[in-house]
N, C-alpha and C positions, 0 to 999 in steps of 0.2 A: 497608601491606601489608594491614591489615585493612580499610580502604576498598575496595581491589580485591576482596577476598574477598565484600564485603557487594554490592558492584555485580554481580560475578559471579553470585552468589547470586539476586540479583533478576532477572538475565537467564535464568537456567536456570529458574526457577520461571515466568517469562513465557512461555518457549519451552514449557514443559510445560502450562501451563493454556491457552494459545492452540492447542496441538495437539488437546488434549481437547475444547475447545469446538468446533473446526471439524469434528473427526471425528464429534461428535454431532448436528450439524445436518442435518435432513432435506433431501432434494433440493429439495422443494418451496420451501423458504426460501432456497436458494442464491442465485437471482436477485435477490431484493430486498436481500440481504445484499451482492451484488457491486455493486449501485447504489450503496449507501451507501459502500462502500469507494472506489468511482469519485470520489465527491463529495469524499470526504477526500484522496483522491490530487489532486483539483483544487486543493485548498486548499494542499496540499504544492508544488505548482508555483508558486503565488503567491508562497510563501515563499522558494523556491528562486531565483525570478526577482528577488526584492528582494536576496537575499544576493549573487547573482552581479552585480547592477548596482551594489552599495554599493561595491565597489573599495576596500575597507579595505586588503587585501593581496592580492598573487597568490594566496596559498593560499585565500582566501574566495572569491576570483572562481572559481578552478578548482573547488573543492568545490561552488560554487552551479552551475555549469554542469554537473556531474556529477549533481547532484540534480534539475536540469531533465530531462537526459535520462532518467534512470531513472525520475523521476514519470511522464513522458511515455509510455514504455513502458508503465508499469503501468497508465495510463488506457486507452491504447489496447488494450492486451490485455484488460483488464477489459471495456470496451464490446464487444469482438469475443466472449468468452466468454459475456457476457449475452445478445447477439444470437443466439448459438447456441443457448442454452438456452431462449430464447424461441421460437425456430423449433421445437425439439423439442416444444413443449407446443401449438403450432399444430393445429388439425384437418386431417386430410388429406382431401382431396376425391374 
């Protein structure tokens, strides 16, 4: 039980710190941070593909497939948001 409490404490602290860091980022830095996040999600897709393709058990294959789907959604959404943010900073003729 104490291990669960320790893991839950770390999770709650990570959520709190992540929220505080993200809300303090100025809008001008948002686009570069999104690009970095997209790169990390690309690495996640590679790991998820390896997990899905390893076929140790049906569970690892299913979880790997779910990870591929969610990471792909994250990458595509991140690129769409980044593109939209870059369009906002372009000069209007």
